[in-house]
N, CA, C and O atoms as a GROMACS GRO file, in nm:
protein
  480
    1MET      N    1   0.917   1.369   1.213
    1MET     CA    2   0.964   1.249   1.214
    1MET      C    3   1.004   1.216   1.075
    1MET      O    4   0.944   1.286   0.994
    2THR      N    5   1.081   1.138   1.025
    2THR     CA    6   1.116   1.085   0.908
    2THR      C    7   1.037   0.954   0.870
    2THR      O    8   1.060   0.849   0.930
    3PRO      N    9   0.957   0.961   0.785
    3PRO     CA   10   0.885   0.844   0.752
    3PRO      C   11   0.955   0.726   0.767
    3PRO      O   12   1.067   0.727   0.715
    4ALA      N   13   0.919   0.619   0.828
    4ALA     CA   14   0.968   0.472   0.823
    4ALA      C   15   1.010   0.406   0.675
    4ALA      O   16   1.115   0.348   0.649
    5ILE      N   17   0.898   0.434   0.586
    5ILE     CA   18   0.913   0.394   0.449
    5ILE      C   19   0.917   0.533   0.351
    5ILE      O   20   0.849   0.617   0.410
    6PRO      N   21   0.953   0.570   0.265
    6PRO     CA   22   0.983   0.689   0.176
    6PRO      C   23   0.832   0.684   0.113
    6PRO      O   24   0.800   0.579   0.058
    7ILE      N   25   0.740   0.790   0.119
    7ILE     CA   26   0.648   0.813   0.047
    7ILE      C   27   0.651   0.914  -0.079
    7ILE      O   28   0.631   1.032  -0.049
    8LEU      N   29   0.670   0.888  -0.199
    8LEU     CA   30   0.684   0.980  -0.327
    8LEU      C   31   0.538   1.012  -0.370
    8LEU      O   32   0.430   0.954  -0.354
    9ARG      N   33   0.579   1.136  -0.436
    9ARG     CA   34   0.452   1.220  -0.517
    9ARG      C   35   0.500   1.161  -0.652
    9ARG      O   36   0.619   1.165  -0.682
   10VAL      N   37   0.387   1.094  -0.750
   10VAL     CA   38   0.444   1.089  -0.876
   10VAL      C   39   0.293   1.132  -0.942
   10VAL      O   40   0.181   1.087  -0.916
   11ARG      N   41   0.330   1.221  -1.024
   11ARG     CA   42   0.223   1.288  -1.086
   11ARG      C   43   0.103   1.298  -1.023
   11ARG      O   44   0.003   1.265  -1.085
   12GLY      N   45   0.094   1.338  -0.907
   12GLY     CA   46  -0.024   1.368  -0.841
   12GLY      C   47  -0.075   1.235  -0.757
   12GLY      O   48  -0.178   1.230  -0.690
   13HIS      N   49   0.007   1.142  -0.772
   13HIS     CA   50  -0.049   1.005  -0.698
   13HIS      C   51   0.069   0.980  -0.569
   13HIS      O   52   0.184   1.022  -0.584
   14LEU      N   53   0.031   0.916  -0.458
   14LEU     CA   54   0.115   0.864  -0.388
   14LEU      C   55   0.168   0.725  -0.404
   14LEU      O   56   0.093   0.627  -0.403
   15LEU      N   57   0.315   0.717  -0.420
   15LEU     CA   58   0.374   0.599  -0.423
   15LEU      C   59   0.438   0.577  -0.306
   15LEU      O   60   0.510   0.661  -0.253
   16VAL      N   61   0.409   0.440  -0.248
   16VAL     CA   62   0.501   0.353  -0.133
   16VAL      C   63   0.552   0.238  -0.197
   16VAL      O   64   0.496   0.159  -0.273
   17SER      N   65   0.711   0.240  -0.138
   17SER     CA   66   0.762   0.125  -0.218
   17SER      C   67   0.780   0.065  -0.082
   17SER      O   68   0.831   0.141   0.000
   18VAL      N   69   0.747  -0.058  -0.040
   18VAL     CA   70   0.840  -0.129   0.050
   18VAL      C   71   0.929  -0.235   0.029
   18VAL      O   72   0.882  -0.349   0.021
   19GLN      N   73   1.035  -0.219   0.021
   19GLN     CA   74   1.143  -0.306   0.012
   19GLN      C   75   1.216  -0.376   0.139
   19GLN      O   76   1.319  -0.440   0.118
   20ALA      N   77   1.172  -0.365   0.255
   20ALA     CA   78   1.239  -0.457   0.367
   20ALA      C   79   1.120  -0.534   0.410
   20ALA      O   80   1.004  -0.525   0.368
   21GLU      N   81   1.171  -0.613   0.503
   21GLU     CA   82   1.082  -0.665   0.606
   21GLU      C   83   1.014  -0.580   0.693
   21GLU      O   84   1.077  -0.488   0.745
   22LEU      N   85   0.901  -0.596   0.716
   22LEU     CA   86   0.846  -0.480   0.836
   22LEU      C   87   0.812  -0.547   0.967
   22LEU      O   88   0.736  -0.644   0.971
   23GLY      N   89   0.862  -0.501   1.059
   23GLY     CA   90   0.851  -0.527   1.203
   23GLY      C   91   0.718  -0.444   1.243
   23GLY      O   92   0.657  -0.356   1.181
   24ASP      N   93   0.694  -0.504   1.366
   24ASP     CA   94   0.548  -0.458   1.417
   24ASP      C   95   0.558  -0.289   1.442
   24ASP      O   96   0.452  -0.228   1.427
   25ASP      N   97   0.661  -0.221   1.472
   25ASP     CA   98   0.679  -0.096   1.485
   25ASP      C   99   0.701  -0.029   1.357
   25ASP      O  100   0.660   0.086   1.342
   26VAL      N  101   0.762  -0.090   1.264
   26VAL     CA  102   0.799  -0.019   1.142
   26VAL      C  103   0.640  -0.017   1.068
   26VAL      O  104   0.593   0.093   1.039
   27VAL      N  105   0.587  -0.098   1.049
   27VAL     CA  106   0.458  -0.138   1.003
   27VAL      C  107   0.354  -0.032   1.061
   27VAL      O  108   0.287   0.030   0.978
   28GLU      N  109   0.339  -0.009   1.184
   28GLU     CA  110   0.273   0.101   1.254
   28GLU      C  111   0.324   0.189   1.206
   28GLU      O  112   0.233   0.218   1.128
   29GLN      N  113   0.405   0.265   1.186
   29GLN     CA  114   0.476   0.392   1.172
   29GLN      C  115   0.434   0.379   1.018
   29GLN      O  116   0.368   0.474   0.975
   30PHE      N  117   0.459   0.285   0.939
   30PHE     CA  118   0.406   0.296   0.792
   30PHE      C  119   0.287   0.350   0.762
   30PHE      O  120   0.260   0.428   0.670
   31GLN      N  121   0.192   0.287   0.872
   31GLN     CA  122   0.006   0.312   0.849
   31GLN      C  123   0.019   0.451   0.883
   31GLN      O  124  -0.014   0.530   0.796
   32ASN      N  125   0.064   0.500   0.999
   32ASN     CA  126   0.068   0.660   1.033
   32ASN      C  127   0.103   0.740   0.946
   32ASN      O  128   0.036   0.843   0.938
   33ASP      N  129   0.218   0.721   0.852
   33ASP     CA  130   0.245   0.818   0.776
   33ASP      C  131   0.218   0.799   0.637
   33ASP      O  132   0.270   0.877   0.557
   34VAL      N  133   0.119   0.676   0.583
   34VAL     CA  134   0.037   0.679   0.475
   34VAL      C  135  -0.087   0.792   0.488
   34VAL      O  136  -0.126   0.883   0.414
   35LEU      N  137  -0.125   0.744   0.603
   35LEU     CA  138  -0.238   0.820   0.624
   35LEU      C  139  -0.238   0.956   0.642
   35LEU      O  140  -0.318   1.028   0.581
   36SER      N  141  -0.137   1.011   0.737
   36SER     CA  142  -0.099   1.154   0.723
   36SER      C  143  -0.060   1.212   0.623
   36SER      O  144  -0.065   1.335   0.628
   37ALA      N  145   0.004   1.135   0.475
   37ALA     CA  146   0.029   1.186   0.366
   37ALA      C  147  -0.103   1.211   0.298
   37ALA      O  148  -0.114   1.310   0.226
   38ILE      N  149  -0.211   1.124   0.317
   38ILE     CA  150  -0.325   1.129   0.257
   38ILE      C  151  -0.393   1.250   0.311
   38ILE      O  152  -0.446   1.329   0.232
   39GLU      N  153  -0.394   1.269   0.439
   39GLU     CA  154  -0.465   1.395   0.482
   39GLU      C  155  -0.374   1.518   0.419
   39GLU      O  156  -0.446   1.602   0.365
   40ARG      N  157  -0.268   1.540   0.415
   40ARG     CA  158  -0.192   1.641   0.376
   40ARG      C  159  -0.242   1.676   0.234
   40ARG      O  160  -0.262   1.792   0.198
   41ASP      N  161  -0.260   1.567   0.156
   41ASP     CA  162  -0.297   1.566  -0.001
   41ASP      C  163  -0.455   1.603  -0.010
   41ASP      O  164  -0.504   1.603  -0.123
   42ARG      N  165  -0.541   1.636   0.104
   42ARG     CA  166  -0.664   1.652   0.096
   42ARG      C  167  -0.698   1.742  -0.019
   42ARG      O  168  -0.632   1.841  -0.050
   43GLY      N  169  -0.824   1.695  -0.091
   43GLY     CA  170  -0.829   1.792  -0.215
   43GLY      C  171  -0.788   1.755  -0.347
   43GLY      O  172  -0.836   1.795  -0.453
   44ARG      N  173  -0.690   1.670  -0.329
   44ARG     CA  174  -0.624   1.624  -0.464
   44ARG      C  175  -0.701   1.474  -0.475
   44ARG      O  176  -0.735   1.404  -0.380
   45ASP      N  177  -0.715   1.449  -0.593
   45ASP     CA  178  -0.771   1.320  -0.613
   45ASP      C  179  -0.704   1.217  -0.684
   45ASP      O  180  -0.764   1.140  -0.759
   46GLY      N  181  -0.567   1.212  -0.660
   46GLY     CA  182  -0.489   1.103  -0.670
   46GLY      C  183  -0.486   0.968  -0.619
   46GLY      O  184  -0.560   0.954  -0.521
   47GLY      N  185  -0.431   0.875  -0.650
   47GLY     CA  186  -0.448   0.744  -0.608
   47GLY      C  187  -0.320   0.748  -0.527
   47GLY      O  188  -0.233   0.835  -0.514
   48LEU      N  189  -0.339   0.592  -0.464
   48LEU     CA  190  -0.237   0.543  -0.384
   48LEU      C  191  -0.181   0.416  -0.407
   48LEU      O  192  -0.252   0.317  -0.391
   49LEU      N  193  -0.046   0.405  -0.448
   49LEU     CA  194   0.002   0.289  -0.509
   49LEU      C  195   0.085   0.241  -0.390
   49LEU      O  196   0.163   0.326  -0.345
   50VAL      N  197   0.083   0.117  -0.327
   50VAL     CA  198   0.140   0.059  -0.246
   50VAL      C  199   0.216  -0.071  -0.302
   50VAL      O  200   0.158  -0.174  -0.337
   51ASP      N  201   0.337  -0.053  -0.305
   51ASP     CA  202   0.430  -0.188  -0.384
   51ASP      C  203   0.509  -0.250  -0.271
   51ASP      O  204   0.597  -0.192  -0.207
   52ILE      N  205   0.454  -0.408  -0.250
   52ILE     CA  206   0.493  -0.464  -0.158
   52ILE      C  207   0.620  -0.564  -0.211
   52ILE      O  208   0.656  -0.652  -0.133
   53SER      N  209   0.674  -0.554  -0.316
   53SER     CA  210   0.747  -0.657  -0.386
   53SER      C  211   0.863  -0.673  -0.287
   53SER      O  212   0.919  -0.781  -0.304
   54GLY      N  213   0.919  -0.596  -0.185
   54GLY     CA  214   0.993  -0.646  -0.108
   54GLY      C  215   0.956  -0.718   0.006
   54GLY      O  216   1.046  -0.751   0.083
   55LEU      N  217   0.846  -0.746   0.030
   55LEU     CA  218   0.808  -0.821   0.153
   55LEU      C  219   0.814  -0.996   0.089
   55LEU      O  220   0.754  -1.031  -0.012
   56GLU      N  221   0.887  -1.074   0.160
   56GLU     CA  222   0.895  -1.226   0.103
   56GLU      C  223   0.795  -1.298   0.227
   56GLU      O  224   0.742  -1.406   0.202
   57VAL      N  225   0.776  -1.248   0.331
   57VAL     CA  226   0.678  -1.321   0.400
   57VAL      C  227   0.600  -1.189   0.501
   57VAL      O  228   0.645  -1.076   0.522
   58VAL      N  229   0.493  -1.238   0.543
   58VAL     CA  230   0.435  -1.150   0.628
   58VAL      C  231   0.367  -1.227   0.762
   58VAL      O  232   0.331  -1.344   0.751
   59ASP      N  233   0.352  -1.155   0.886
   59ASP     CA  234   0.296  -1.238   0.986
   59ASP      C  235   0.179  -1.200   0.998
   59ASP      O  236   0.130  -1.141   0.901
   60THR      N  237   0.094  -1.221   1.122
   60THR     CA  238  -0.063  -1.180   1.107
   60THR      C  239  -0.116  -1.029   1.141
   60THR      O  240  -0.220  -0.969   1.117
   61TYR      N  241   0.012  -0.993   1.212
   61TYR     CA  242  -0.010  -0.848   1.261
   61TYR      C  243   0.030  -0.754   1.120
   61TYR      O  244  -0.040  -0.657   1.091
   62VAL      N  245   0.137  -0.788   1.045
   62VAL     CA  246   0.178  -0.724   0.970
   62VAL      C  247   0.063  -0.704   0.843
   62VAL      O  248   0.028  -0.599   0.790
   63ALA      N  249   0.016  -0.857   0.812
   63ALA     CA  250  -0.106  -0.853   0.727
   63ALA      C  251  -0.212  -0.763   0.754
   63ALA      O  252  -0.250  -0.677   0.674
   64ARG      N  253  -0.260  -0.784   0.870
   64ARG     CA  254  -0.366  -0.705   0.946
   64ARG      C  255  -0.355  -0.529   0.912
   64ARG      O  256  -0.448  -0.451   0.891
   65VAL      N  257  -0.218  -0.504   0.916
   65VAL     CA  258  -0.210  -0.366   0.957
   65VAL      C  259  -0.199  -0.339   0.776
   65VAL      O  260  -0.275  -0.251   0.737
   66LEU      N  261  -0.127  -0.394   0.686
   66LEU     CA  262  -0.146  -0.394   0.549
   66LEU      C  263  -0.287  -0.370   0.502
   66LEU      O  264  -0.306  -0.260   0.451
   67ALA      N  265  -0.388  -0.451   0.510
   67ALA     CA  266  -0.513  -0.466   0.470
   67ALA      C  267  -0.568  -0.355   0.535
   67ALA      O  268  -0.613  -0.269   0.459
   68ASP      N  269  -0.579  -0.328   0.693
   68ASP     CA  270  -0.644  -0.210   0.710
   68ASP      C  271  -0.597  -0.075   0.652
   68ASP      O  272  -0.674   0.017   0.622
   69THR      N  273  -0.461  -0.072   0.640
   69THR     CA  274  -0.426   0.071   0.568
   69THR      C  275  -0.458   0.110   0.442
   69THR      O  276  -0.472   0.227   0.408
   70ALA      N  277  -0.475  -0.018   0.346
   70ALA     CA  278  -0.531  -0.016   0.210
   70ALA      C  279  -0.676   0.008   0.249
   70ALA      O  280  -0.724   0.109   0.197
   71ALA      N  281  -0.742  -0.047   0.312
   71ALA     CA  282  -0.899  -0.017   0.349
   71ALA      C  283  -0.903   0.166   0.398
   71ALA      O  284  -0.970   0.248   0.334
   72MET      N  285  -0.831   0.197   0.503
   72MET     CA  286  -0.860   0.286   0.538
   72MET      C  287  -0.822   0.418   0.423
   72MET      O  288  -0.877   0.528   0.425
   73ALA      N  289  -0.728   0.381   0.341
   73ALA     CA  290  -0.716   0.507   0.242
   73ALA      C  291  -0.824   0.488   0.151
   73ALA      O  292  -0.863   0.580   0.080
   74ARG      N  293  -0.878   0.365   0.148
   74ARG     CA  294  -0.984   0.389   0.027
   74ARG      C  295  -1.097   0.440   0.058
   74ARG      O  296  -1.184   0.474  -0.022
   75LEU      N  297  -1.104   0.450   0.227
   75LEU     CA  298  -1.225   0.522   0.307
   75LEU      C  299  -1.178   0.685   0.293
   75LEU      O  300  -1.263   0.773   0.280
   76MET      N  301  -1.082   0.705   0.295
   76MET     CA  302  -1.031   0.818   0.264
   76MET      C  303  -1.042   0.899   0.129
   76MET      O  304  -1.001   1.013   0.111
   77GLY      N  305  -1.105   0.815   0.038
   77GLY     CA  306  -1.115   0.848  -0.084
   77GLY      C  307  -0.994   0.829  -0.195
   77GLY      O  308  -1.009   0.870  -0.310
   78ARG      N  309  -0.888   0.772  -0.156
   78ARG     CA  310  -0.793   0.728  -0.251
   78ARG      C  311  -0.804   0.595  -0.322
   78ARG      O  312  -0.813   0.486  -0.266
   79HIS      N  313  -0.804   0.623  -0.473
   79HIS     CA  314  -0.819   0.486  -0.542
   79HIS      C  315  -0.699   0.416  -0.491
   79HIS      O  316  -0.592   0.477  -0.497
   80THR      N  317  -0.703   0.284  -0.434
   80THR     CA  318  -0.580   0.238  -0.403
   80THR      C  319  -0.521   0.110  -0.473
   80THR      O  320  -0.610   0.031  -0.502
   81VAL      N  321  -0.415   0.077  -0.501
   81VAL     CA  322  -0.386  -0.031  -0.568
   81VAL      C  323  -0.251  -0.072  -0.495
   81VAL      O  324  -0.153  -0.002  -0.468
   82VAL      N  325  -0.279  -0.211  -0.471
   82VAL     CA  326  -0.131  -0.302  -0.395
   82VAL      C  327  -0.063  -0.370  -0.527
   82VAL      O  328  -0.123  -0.443  -0.605
   83CYS      N  329   0.049  -0.338  -0.536
   83CYS     CA  330   0.125  -0.411  -0.617
   83CYS      C  331   0.256  -0.494  -0.586
   83CYS      O  332   0.328  -0.463  -0.491
   84GLY      N  333   0.283  -0.600  -0.668
   84GLY     CA  334   0.409  -0.641  -0.655
   84GLY      C  335   0.411  -0.770  -0.527
   84GLY      O  336   0.511  -0.805  -0.464
   85MET      N  337   0.260  -0.828  -0.512
   85MET     CA  338   0.238  -0.917  -0.409
   85MET      C  339   0.335  -1.066  -0.465
   85MET      O  340   0.330  -1.122  -0.575
   86ARG      N  341   0.401  -1.092  -0.368
   86ARG     CA  342   0.451  -1.238  -0.409
   86ARG      C  343   0.354  -1.336  -0.399
   86ARG      O  344   0.251  -1.319  -0.332
   87PRO      N  345   0.384  -1.463  -0.475
   87PRO     CA  346   0.269  -1.573  -0.427
   87PRO      C  347   0.254  -1.630  -0.283
   87PRO      O  348   0.154  -1.684  -0.235
   88GLU      N  349   0.379  -1.607  -0.224
   88GLU     CA  350   0.367  -1.701  -0.096
   88GLU      C  351   0.297  -1.557   0.005
   88GLU      O  352   0.219  -1.582   0.097
   89VAL      N  353   0.327  -1.446  -0.022
   89VAL     CA  354   0.258  -1.320   0.061
   89VAL      C  355   0.087  -1.341   0.021
   89VAL      O  356  -0.003  -1.327   0.103
   90ALA      N  357   0.074  -1.369  -0.087
   90ALA     CA  358  -0.070  -1.409  -0.159
   90ALA      C  359  -0.129  -1.492  -0.067
   90ALA      O  360  -0.224  -1.459   0.004
   91ALA      N  361  -0.080  -1.592  -0.065
   91ALA     CA  362  -0.122  -1.740   0.012
   91ALA      C  363  -0.168  -1.694   0.164
   91ALA      O  364  -0.279  -1.703   0.216
   92THR      N  365  -0.050  -1.644   0.213
   92THR     CA  366  -0.063  -1.593   0.370
   92THR      C  367  -0.193  -1.535   0.387
   92THR      O  368  -0.282  -1.591   0.451
   93LEU      N  369  -0.206  -1.403   0.320
   93LEU     CA  370  -0.300  -1.313   0.302
   93LEU      C  371  -0.424  -1.402   0.306
   93LEU      O  372  -0.496  -1.403   0.406
   94VAL      N  373  -0.442  -1.454   0.232
   94VAL     CA  374  -0.580  -1.533   0.210
   94VAL      C  375  -0.609  -1.647   0.282
   94VAL      O  376  -0.727  -1.681   0.282
   95GLN      N  377  -0.512  -1.729   0.358
   95GLN     CA  378  -0.531  -1.810   0.468
   95GLN      C  379  -0.545  -1.750   0.590
   95GLN      O  380  -0.594  -1.813   0.684
   96MET      N  381  -0.505  -1.624   0.601
   96MET     CA  382  -0.520  -1.549   0.721
   96MET      C  383  -0.676  -1.472   0.725
   96MET      O  384  -0.720  -1.427   0.831
   97GLY      N  385  -0.752  -1.463   0.590
   97GLY     CA  386  -0.851  -1.408   0.574
   97GLY      C  387  -0.866  -1.259   0.574
   97GLY      O  388  -0.962  -1.198   0.621
   98TYR      N  389  -0.748  -1.199   0.506
   98TYR     CA  390  -0.709  -1.066   0.422
   98TYR      C  391  -0.743  -1.075   0.302
   98TYR      O  392  -0.662  -1.126   0.224
   99LEU      N  393  -0.863  -1.032   0.255
   99LEU     CA  394  -0.880  -1.060   0.100
   99LEU      C  395  -0.844  -0.922   0.054
   99LEU      O  396  -0.821  -0.919  -0.067
  100LEU      N  397  -0.833  -0.809   0.115
  100LEU     CA  398  -0.815  -0.661   0.044
  100LEU      C  399  -0.940  -0.623  -0.030
  100LEU      O  400  -0.929  -0.550  -0.128
  101GLU      N  401  -1.079  -0.672   0.014
  101GLU     CA  402  -1.201  -0.620  -0.062
  101GLU      C  403  -1.173  -0.488  -0.059
  101GLU      O  404  -1.126  -0.417   0.031
  102GLY      N  405  -1.225  -0.454  -0.220
  102GLY     CA  406  -1.235  -0.300  -0.248
  102GLY      C  407  -1.099  -0.254  -0.278
  102GLY      O  408  -1.094  -0.140  -0.326
  103VAL      N  409  -0.982  -0.317  -0.260
  103VAL     CA  410  -0.850  -0.256  -0.311
  103VAL      C  411  -0.836  -0.333  -0.415
  103VAL      O  412  -0.876  -0.449  -0.407
  104GLU      N  413  -0.770  -0.280  -0.544
  104GLU     CA  414  -0.737  -0.304  -0.671
  104GLU      C  415  -0.571  -0.374  -0.625
  104GLU      O  416  -0.489  -0.330  -0.544
  105THR      N  417  -0.566  -0.491  -0.707
  105THR     CA  418  -0.406  -0.538  -0.712
  105THR      C  419  -0.344  -0.527  -0.868
  105THR      O  420  -0.394  -0.526  -0.980
  106ALA      N  421  -0.209  -0.519  -0.814
  106ALA     CA  422  -0.172  -0.530  -0.968
  106ALA      C  423  -0.024  -0.606  -0.971
  106ALA      O  424   0.045  -0.597  -0.869
  107LEU      N  425   0.022  -0.672  -1.071
  107LEU     CA  426   0.130  -0.759  -1.056
  107LEU      C  427   0.241  -0.689  -1.036
  107LEU      O  428   0.333  -0.746  -0.978
  108ASP      N  429   0.256  -0.549  -1.079
  108ASP     CA  430   0.434  -0.476  -1.054
  108ASP      C  431   0.366  -0.310  -1.058
  108ASP      O  432   0.254  -0.260  -1.056
  109VAL      N  433   0.468  -0.277  -1.064
  109VAL     CA  434   0.456  -0.076  -1.052
  109VAL      C  435   0.394  -0.028  -1.181
  109VAL      O  436   0.297   0.047  -1.185
  110ASP      N  437   0.449  -0.072  -1.272
  110ASP     CA  438   0.412  -0.042  -1.422
  110ASP      C  439   0.234  -0.061  -1.443
  110ASP      O  440   0.156   0.025  -1.485
  111ASP      N  441   0.199  -0.217  -1.394
  111ASP     CA  442   0.055  -0.232  -1.407
  111ASP      C  443  -0.024  -0.159  -1.315
  111ASP      O  444  -0.134  -0.113  -1.345
  112GLY      N  445   0.037  -0.146  -1.185
  112GLY     CA  446  -0.022  -0.052  -1.100
  112GLY      C  447  -0.068   0.103  -1.123
  112GLY      O  448  -0.171   0.164  -1.092
  113LEU      N  449   0.076   0.147  -1.203
  113LEU     CA  450   0.032   0.290  -1.232
  113LEU      C  451  -0.089   0.318  -1.332
  113LEU      O  452  -0.175   0.404  -1.317
  114ASP      N  453  -0.076   0.210  -1.456
  114ASP     CA  454  -0.189   0.198  -1.544
  114ASP      C  455  -0.311   0.164  -1.478
  114ASP      O  456  -0.416   0.185  -1.539
  115ARG      N  457  -0.317   0.107  -1.345
  115ARG     CA  458  -0.466   0.100  -1.313
  115ARG      C  459  -0.495   0.246  -1.243
  115ARG      O  460  -0.612   0.283  -1.236
  116LEU      N  461  -0.408   0.314  -1.199
  116LEU     CA  462  -0.437   0.438  -1.138
  116LEU      C  463  -0.447   0.545  -1.285
  116LEU      O  464  -0.466   0.666  -1.273
  117GLY      N  465  -0.438   0.504  -1.364
  117GLY     CA  466  -0.488   0.606  -1.520
  117GLY      C  467  -0.381   0.659  -1.548
  117GLY      O  468  -0.390   0.751  -1.631
  118LEU      N  469  -0.233   0.624  -1.492
  118LEU     CA  470  -0.128   0.722  -1.548
  118LEU      C  471  -0.078   0.679  -1.713
  118LEU      O  472  -0.083   0.561  -1.750
  119PRO      N  473  -0.041   0.763  -1.783
  119PRO     CA  474  -0.019   0.719  -1.918
  119PRO      C  475   0.125   0.682  -1.917
  119PRO      O  476   0.190   0.736  -1.827
  120ARG      N  477   0.184   0.606  -1.990
  120ARG     CA  478   0.308   0.551  -1.980
  120ARG      C  479   0.391   0.645  -2.084
  120ARG      O  480   0.511   0.625  -2.103
   0.00000   0.00000   0.00000
């Protein structure tokens, strides 16, 4: 099955760029695809960068799945960075109680790659 959202390998790290609004079925497929990619990469110690700059709004279900996916990736041993969060998405996540504890955040992809330790 083709991933709902492309997952790229960049210098040993996984990069997922969400550039469209996520419906319930797409966000579930996104979670499965990300976790499967991490499992296939077992033994590699790269990080996971999730760029959500394409999300303008999130509902409660999408917020929960995004937060859970980031937490699951971290539990699977991936240094996880979420980047590109718009102010309104950040406000929604906080209002819903999803603080992404244990997951680093970054302003944009460049900052996220820096946080994963990739040289410029």
